[in-house]
MDAnalysis code that builds the backbone (N, CA, C; Angstrom):
import MDAnalysis as mda
import numpy as np

u = mda.Universe.empty(249, n_residues=83, atom_resindex=np.repeat(np.arange(83), 3), trajectory=True)
u.add_TopologyAttr("name", ["N", "CA", "C"] * 83)
u.add_TopologyAttr("resid", np.arange(1, 84))
u.add_TopologyAttr("resname", ["MET", "GLU", "GLU", "LEU", "LYS", "TYR", "LYS", "PRO", "THR", "TRP", "GLN", "GLU", "ILE", "ARG", "GLU", "GLN", "SER", "GLY", "LYS", "ASP", "ALA", "ALA", "HIS", "LYS", "LEU", "ALA", "HIS", "LEU", "VAL", "ASN", "ASN", "CYS", "SER", "HIS", "THR", "SER", "ASP", "ALA", "PHE", "ILE", "GLY", "GLU", "LEU", "LYS", "VAL", "GLU", "HIS", "GLN", "THR", "LEU", "GLN", "GLN", "SER", "VAL", "THR", "ARG", "LEU", "MET", "LEU", "GLU", "TRP", "LEU", "GLU", "TYR", "VAL", "GLY", "SER", "ASP", "GLU", "TYR", "TRP", "TYR", "ASP", "ALA", "ARG", "ASN", "HIS", "ARG", "ASN", "PRO", "VAL", "TYR", "PRO"])
u.atoms.positions = np.array([
    [39.049, -16.877, -5.728],
    [37.967, -17.258, -4.845],
    [36.764, -16.351, -5.143],
    [35.602, -16.959, -5.265],
    [34.386, -16.207, -5.578],
    [33.859, -15.533, -4.316],
    [33.475, -14.271, -4.472],
    [32.949, -13.508, -3.347],
    [31.526, -13.972, -3.042],
    [31.250, -14.225, -1.769],
    [29.905, -14.622, -1.365],
    [29.012, -13.394, -1.343],
    [27.869, -13.520, -1.963],
    [26.913, -12.417, -2.006],
    [25.730, -12.765, -1.121],
    [25.201, -11.736, -0.488],
    [24.035, -11.933, 0.370],
    [22.818, -12.230, -0.491],
    [22.098, -13.266, -0.135],
    [20.884, -13.623, -0.852],
    [19.711, -13.424, 0.109],
    [18.814, -12.478, -0.221],
    [17.699, -12.212, 0.698],
    [16.738, -13.396, 0.780],
    [16.074, -13.511, 1.906],
    [15.079, -14.569, 2.097],
    [13.796, -14.184, 1.364],
    [12.920, -15.158, 1.172],
    [11.635, -14.873, 0.535],
    [10.856, -13.861, 1.355],
    [10.929, -13.959, 2.652],
    [10.223, -13.012, 3.526],
    [10.741, -11.593, 3.298],
    [12.046, -11.437, 3.197],
    [12.632, -10.109, 2.948],
    [12.225, -9.586, 1.572],
    [12.194, -10.459, 0.588],
    [11.783, -10.048, -0.756],
    [10.326, -9.598, -0.744],
    [9.468, -10.363, -0.096],
    [8.042, -10.001, -0.028],
    [7.843, -8.696, 0.730],
    [8.572, -8.522, 1.832],
    [8.455, -7.291, 2.614],
    [8.900, -6.086, 1.790],
    [10.018, -6.214, 1.085],
    [10.511, -5.116, 0.259],
    [9.553, -4.839, -0.889],
    [8.973, -5.870, -1.471],
    [8.001, -5.691, -2.548],
    [6.777, -4.934, -2.044],
    [6.332, -5.261, -0.832],
    [5.192, -4.555, -0.239],
    [5.507, -3.094, 0.001],
    [6.722, -2.829, 0.491],
    [7.135, -1.442, 0.723],
    [7.191, -0.677, -0.592],
    [7.765, -1.317, -1.622],
    [7.859, -0.664, -2.935],
    [6.471, -0.368, -3.496],
    [5.555, -1.326, -3.368],
    [4.197, -1.131, -3.881],
    [3.494, 0.012, -3.143],
    [3.665, 0.076, -1.825],
    [3.032, 1.144, -1.053],
    [3.576, 2.515, -1.456],
    [4.892, 2.602, -1.656],
    [5.494, 3.875, -2.072],
    [5.018, 4.286, -3.463],
    [4.915, 3.317, -4.363],
    [4.452, 3.632, -5.719],
    [2.998, 4.083, -5.720],
    [2.157, 3.439, -4.924],
    [0.759, 3.839, -4.836],
    [0.636, 5.224, -4.209],
    [1.411, 5.486, -3.168],
    [1.393, 6.810, -2.542],
    [1.859, 7.877, -3.534],
    [2.874, 7.558, -4.327],
    [3.363, 8.490, -5.341],
    [2.281, 8.744, -6.393],
    [1.559, 7.701, -6.777],
    [0.484, 7.842, -7.760],
    [-0.591, 8.801, -7.267],
    [-1.059, 8.624, -6.047],
    [-2.148, 9.471, -5.550],
    [-1.658, 10.844, -5.113],
    [-0.361, 10.998, -4.886],
    [0.184, 12.303, -4.510],
    [0.303, 13.227, -5.709],
    [0.285, 12.661, -6.895],
    [0.343, 13.459, -8.114],
    [-0.990, 14.180, -8.257],
    [-0.957, 15.501, -8.293],
    [-2.186, 16.300, -8.316],
    [-3.073, 16.002, -9.517],
    [-2.497, 15.527, -10.598],
    [-3.296, 15.287, -11.796],
    [-3.609, 13.805, -12.009],
    [-3.459, 13.009, -10.965],
    [-3.688, 11.575, -11.143],
    [-5.166, 11.289, -11.381],
    [-5.402, 10.250, -12.122],
    [-6.753, 9.713, -12.259],
    [-6.666, 8.234, -11.958],
    [-7.757, 7.680, -11.547],
    [-7.766, 6.262, -11.224],
    [-8.011, 5.404, -12.460],
    [-8.255, 6.027, -13.600],
    [-8.587, 5.280, -14.820],
    [-7.524, 4.243, -15.185],
    [-6.262, 4.638, -15.198],
    [-5.199, 3.706, -15.587],
    [-5.074, 2.567, -14.581],
    [-5.140, 2.890, -13.295],
    [-5.043, 1.866, -12.251],
    [-6.184, 0.870, -12.379],
    [-7.396, 1.390, -12.487],
    [-8.570, 0.520, -12.604],
    [-8.531, -0.253, -13.918],
    [-8.115, 0.412, -14.984],
    [-8.031, -0.253, -16.273],
    [-7.099, -1.444, -16.260],
    [-5.975, -1.310, -15.579],
    [-5.022, -2.419, -15.496],
    [-5.507, -3.499, -14.541],
    [-6.080, -3.095, -13.423],
    [-6.524, -4.071, -12.433],
    [-7.701, -4.893, -12.949],
    [-8.559, -4.281, -13.743],
    [-9.745, -5.012, -14.202],
    [-9.413, -6.126, -15.197],
    [-8.213, -6.107, -15.779],
    [-7.836, -7.180, -16.705],
    [-6.967, -8.247, -16.024],
    [-6.686, -8.054, -14.745],
    [-5.958, -9.082, -13.995],
    [-6.901, -10.239, -13.682],
    [-6.332, -11.378, -13.349],
    [-7.122, -12.548, -12.982],
    [-7.986, -12.217, -11.768],
    [-9.186, -12.787, -11.732],
    [-10.114, -12.474, -10.642],
    [-9.545, -12.784, -9.260],
    [-8.730, -13.808, -9.158],
    [-8.119, -14.125, -7.866],
    [-7.209, -12.990, -7.418],
    [-6.453, -12.412, -8.353],
    [-5.598, -11.271, -8.015],
    [-6.440, -10.048, -7.674],
    [-7.533, -9.848, -8.383],
    [-8.432, -8.736, -8.065],
    [-8.970, -8.880, -6.641],
    [-9.334, -10.100, -6.273],
    [-9.831, -10.354, -4.916],
    [-8.754, -10.086, -3.879],
    [-7.523, -10.469, -4.176],
    [-6.422, -10.239, -3.238],
    [-6.155, -8.748, -3.057],
    [-6.197, -7.991, -4.139],
    [-6.003, -6.539, -4.055],
    [-7.132, -5.917, -3.239],
    [-8.363, -6.350, -3.494],
    [-9.509, -5.832, -2.743],
    [-9.380, -6.154, -1.266],
    [-8.952, -7.375, -0.958],
    [-8.757, -7.775, 0.446],
    [-7.694, -6.894, 1.116],
    [-6.605, -6.611, 0.393],
    [-5.548, -5.744, 0.922],
    [-6.087, -4.340, 1.200],
    [-6.875, -3.817, 0.282],
    [-7.447, -2.477, 0.470],
    [-8.413, -2.451, 1.653],
    [-9.174, -3.513, 1.823],
    [-10.077, -3.596, 2.970],
    [-9.300, -3.671, 4.285],
    [-8.183, -4.411, 4.272],
    [-7.340, -4.464, 5.469],
    [-6.817, -3.078, 5.812],
    [-6.442, -2.296, 4.797],
    [-5.970, -0.928, 5.021],
    [-7.082, -0.087, 5.641],
    [-8.297, -0.183, 5.109],
    [-9.417, 0.589, 5.647],
    [-9.726, 0.199, 7.086],
    [-9.645, -1.091, 7.388],
    [-9.856, -1.541, 8.764],
    [-8.789, -0.967, 9.688],
    [-7.540, -0.942, 9.227],
    [-6.453, -0.382, 10.036],
    [-6.674, 1.111, 10.281],
    [-7.040, 1.837, 9.236],
    [-7.262, 3.285, 9.373],
    [-8.408, 3.559, 10.349],
    [-9.385, 2.674, 10.387],
    [-10.510, 2.842, 11.300],
    [-10.238, 2.350, 12.712],
    [-9.083, 1.768, 12.945],
    [-8.779, 1.209, 14.264],
    [-8.123, 2.235, 15.184],
    [-8.025, 1.869, 16.444],
    [-7.361, 2.720, 17.429],
    [-5.844, 2.727, 17.242],
    [-5.320, 1.773, 16.488],
    [-3.883, 1.712, 16.242],
    [-3.417, 2.785, 15.262],
    [-4.354, 3.318, 14.470],
    [-3.988, 4.297, 13.450],
    [-3.557, 5.592, 14.118],
    [-2.390, 6.046, 13.767],
    [-1.809, 7.246, 14.367],
    [-2.160, 8.463, 13.525],
    [-2.517, 9.539, 14.168],
    [-2.712, 10.798, 13.461],
    [-1.787, 11.819, 14.087],
    [-1.420, 12.813, 13.309],
    [-0.427, 13.758, 13.806],
    [-1.082, 14.975, 14.465],
    [-0.250, 15.860, 14.981],
    [-0.712, 17.007, 15.762],
    [-1.585, 17.970, 14.963],
    [-1.489, 17.941, 13.638],
    [-2.336, 18.825, 12.832],
    [-3.807, 18.507, 13.026],
    [-4.114, 17.290, 13.404],
    [-5.502, 16.884, 13.602],
    [-5.924, 16.926, 15.072],
    [-5.031, 17.335, 15.931],
    [-5.293, 17.275, 17.371],
    [-6.518, 18.081, 17.774],
    [-6.697, 19.272, 17.236],
    [-7.820, 20.114, 17.624],
    [-9.044, 19.907, 16.748],
    [-8.940, 19.013, 15.811],
    [-10.072, 18.715, 14.946],
    [-11.141, 18.006, 15.765],
    [-12.398, 18.486, 15.736],
    [-13.446, 17.871, 16.558],
    [-13.753, 16.422, 16.186],
    [-13.310, 15.996, 15.022],
    [-13.540, 14.617, 14.626],
    [-12.685, 13.673, 15.446],
    [-11.490, 14.139, 15.842],
    [-10.570, 13.306, 16.604],
    [-10.665, 13.649, 18.087],
    [-10.521, 12.632, 18.912],
    [-10.598, 12.882, 20.373],
    [-9.414, 13.684, 20.887],
])
């Protein structure tokens, strides 16, 4: 009898792909010697529709960081920039 294997849904695959991409990007910028040249070099040769989608994603991130939902930790508590 063949063992049944769990097959993830498309939603689960997309969610995991997003998590993986975020971790890889964070790892890239956490490297003290990183440059954006390779990232930009690869992105600039992608199809314009994909470039637009990446830009839209980055703008969504900036909007989130600028929102009241964005959490900051106690290290910033006494910083005059934060309430």
